[in-house]
C-alpha positions as CSV (number, residue, x, y, z in Angstrom):
1,M,66.7,23.6,-18.5
2,Q,68.9,24.7,-15.3
3,K,68.4,28.4,-14.3
4,L,71.8,29.3,-12.7
5,K,71.4,33.1,-12.3
6,T,68.8,35.7,-12.0
7,T,68.8,39.3,-11.8
8,F,66.6,42.4,-12.0
9,L,67.0,45.7,-13.9
10,K,64.2,48.0,-14.2
11,D,61.3,46.0,-15.2
12,T,63.5,43.2,-16.7
13,E,64.6,39.7,-15.4
14,I,67.8,38.7,-16.6
15,N,68.5,34.8,-16.3
16,I,71.7,32.7,-17.4
17,I,70.6,28.8,-18.0
18,I,72.1,26.3,-19.2
19,G,70.3,24.6,-21.7
20,D,68.9,23.9,-25.3
21,I,67.9,27.0,-26.9
22,T,65.8,25.1,-29.6
23,E,63.8,24.4,-26.5
24,M,63.0,27.9,-25.1
25,K,59.4,29.5,-25.4
26,T,60.1,32.9,-25.3
27,D,58.8,35.4,-28.4
28,A,61.9,35.2,-29.8
29,I,65.4,33.0,-30.0
30,V,68.7,34.4,-31.6
31,N,70.8,32.8,-33.8
32,A,74.4,33.2,-34.0
33,A,74.6,33.2,-37.8
34,N,76.9,34.1,-40.5
35,S,76.6,36.7,-43.1
36,S,74.8,34.4,-45.9
37,L,72.4,32.9,-43.2
38,Q,73.2,29.6,-44.3
39,H,72.2,27.2,-41.1
40,G,74.8,24.5,-41.2
41,G,76.6,24.0,-38.0
42,G,76.5,25.1,-34.1
43,V,73.7,27.1,-32.9
44,A,72.7,28.2,-36.6
45,G,72.7,24.0,-37.4
46,A,70.6,23.0,-34.4
47,I,68.0,25.7,-35.0
48,A,67.8,25.0,-38.6
49,R,67.1,21.0,-37.9
50,K,64.5,21.4,-35.1
51,G,62.8,24.4,-36.7
52,G,62.6,23.0,-40.4
53,P,63.3,23.7,-44.0
54,I,61.0,26.9,-43.5
55,I,64.0,28.9,-41.6
56,Q,66.4,28.1,-44.5
57,K,63.6,29.1,-47.0
58,E,63.1,32.4,-45.2
59,S,66.6,33.3,-44.7
60,D,67.5,32.6,-48.3
61,A,65.1,35.0,-49.5
62,I,66.7,37.7,-46.8
63,G,70.1,36.9,-48.3
64,Y,73.4,38.9,-46.9
65,V,73.2,40.3,-43.7
66,P,76.1,42.1,-43.1
67,V,78.5,41.3,-39.8
68,G,77.2,43.3,-36.5
69,K,73.3,43.5,-38.4
70,C,70.5,41.2,-37.7
71,A,67.4,39.7,-39.8
72,I,64.1,38.1,-38.8
73,T,62.5,34.5,-39.5
74,S,59.6,32.5,-38.3
75,G,60.6,30.2,-35.8
76,G,59.3,27.5,-38.2
77,Q,58.7,24.4,-36.2
78,L,60.2,25.9,-32.9
79,K,58.2,26.6,-29.6
80,A,59.7,30.6,-30.0
81,P,57.7,31.7,-33.1
82,Y,60.4,34.1,-34.6
83,I,64.5,34.0,-34.8
84,I,66.5,36.6,-34.9
85,H,69.7,35.8,-36.7
86,A,72.5,38.4,-35.4
87,V,75.7,38.0,-37.5
88,G,78.6,38.5,-35.1
89,P,82.2,38.4,-36.0
90,R,84.8,35.9,-36.7
91,F,87.5,36.2,-34.2
92,G,90.5,37.7,-36.3
93,E,88.3,39.7,-38.8
94,G,89.4,43.0,-37.3
95,D,87.1,45.0,-34.8
96,E,85.4,42.0,-33.7
97,E,84.7,44.1,-30.2
98,N,82.6,46.4,-31.8
99,K,80.9,44.3,-34.3
100,L,79.8,41.9,-31.5
101,R,78.6,45.1,-29.7
102,S,76.6,46.3,-32.8
103,A,74.8,42.9,-32.9
104,M,73.4,42.9,-29.5
105,K,72.3,46.4,-29.9
106,N,70.8,45.6,-33.2
107,V,69.2,42.7,-31.8
108,L,67.5,44.5,-28.6
109,N,66.5,47.2,-30.8
110,M,64.6,44.9,-33.3
111,A,62.9,43.0,-30.4
112,T,61.7,46.0,-28.7
113,S,60.9,47.5,-31.9
114,R,58.6,44.1,-32.5
115,A,57.4,44.5,-28.9
116,F,58.4,41.4,-27.8
117,K,58.4,40.5,-24.3
118,S,61.3,37.6,-24.0
119,I,64.2,36.5,-25.6
120,A,66.8,34.0,-25.5
121,F,70.3,34.8,-26.8
122,P,73.4,32.1,-27.3
123,A,76.9,32.9,-26.8
124,I,77.1,34.9,-30.4
125,S,80.4,34.0,-32.0
126,A,82.3,32.2,-29.2
127,G,81.6,28.9,-30.6
128,T,82.9,28.2,-34.3
129,F,83.8,31.6,-34.9
130,G,86.4,31.4,-32.3
131,F,85.9,34.4,-30.2
132,P,86.9,34.6,-26.7
133,K,84.5,33.3,-24.1
134,N,85.5,35.5,-21.6
135,Q,85.4,38.6,-23.9
136,C,82.3,37.1,-25.5
137,A,80.2,37.1,-22.3
138,H,81.7,41.0,-21.2
139,I,80.2,42.3,-24.3
140,I,76.8,40.6,-24.4
141,V,76.0,41.2,-20.8
142,E,77.4,44.7,-20.6
143,E,75.4,45.5,-23.9
144,T,72.6,43.9,-22.5
145,F,72.9,46.0,-19.1
146,K,73.4,49.2,-21.4
147,F,70.7,49.0,-23.4
148,I,68.1,48.0,-20.6
149,T,69.7,51.0,-18.4
150,E,69.4,53.5,-21.2
151,N,66.3,52.8,-23.3
152,T,62.6,52.0,-22.7
153,T,61.9,48.4,-23.6
154,T,59.1,46.2,-23.7
155,L,61.6,42.9,-23.2
156,K,60.4,41.8,-19.7
157,E,62.7,38.8,-19.6
158,I,66.4,38.4,-21.3
159,I,67.7,35.0,-20.9
160,F,71.7,33.6,-21.8
161,C,70.9,30.1,-22.7
162,L,74.2,28.8,-22.7
163,I,75.0,24.8,-23.5
164,D,78.7,25.2,-23.7
165,E,79.4,24.4,-19.7
166,D,83.1,26.4,-19.8
167,I,81.4,29.6,-20.9
168,I,78.9,29.8,-18.1
169,S,81.2,30.9,-15.4
170,Y,82.2,34.0,-17.5
171,F,78.8,35.0,-17.9
172,I,78.0,34.5,-14.4
173,D,81.1,36.7,-13.1
174,E,80.0,39.6,-15.8
175,M,76.1,39.6,-14.4
176,Q,77.6,40.1,-11.0
177,K,79.8,42.8,-12.1
178,Q,77.2,44.4,-14.0
179,E,74.8,44.2,-10.8
180,R,77.4,45.8,-8.5
181,G,78.0,48.4,-11.2
182,T,74.2,49.2,-11.4
183,Q,73.5,49.6,-7.1
C-alpha cells in the first residue's frame, strides 16, 4: 500500500492510496457490485475470492439491490469485518451521475449508521461498468466531501483504495479541487 495524498476535513482523514482493497484493515470495504450481487469479476470477484464463499452466500440471501443502493455482508476471511456492496451504474444505462451519487450517499449513511470509524472505497463503476474515470473520481470525491461537510459522521478515516494507475491522477486532482473549495 502506498499513500499518495492525504487531507483532513472536520474530524475525518481522507486518503488516496494505491493498493489492494482486499488487504484493507478498515471497519468496512466497499464492493463495486452489480444488482444481483453476483461477485464474478473485477473488484467484486477479487473480494469474493479472497473473503471466501460466505460472502456470496450472504449476498445470495440478500438478493436484488437496485442501482444506487447498497447492502452489507460480513467480510468473511478478509481483514475488514464488513463489506458494503454499492451498486453503481453501468455507463450508458441513463442517469448514471445521479445513480453514482446515490450509491455514495447510501454507503456513507450506512457506515455512519453502524458507527464505523473507517472505510475503503474502490473507483465504483469505473472498471467493468465503463464509467468514465474522470467523472467517477469527480463524483466520488465530491460526494464524500459534501457528506462530511453536511453531516455528523462517525467516520474518522475514508480511503480511496485504487489499483488502476490511470485513475489515480483524477482522484488527486479532484481532492485538490475539493480542498480549495473548503478553505
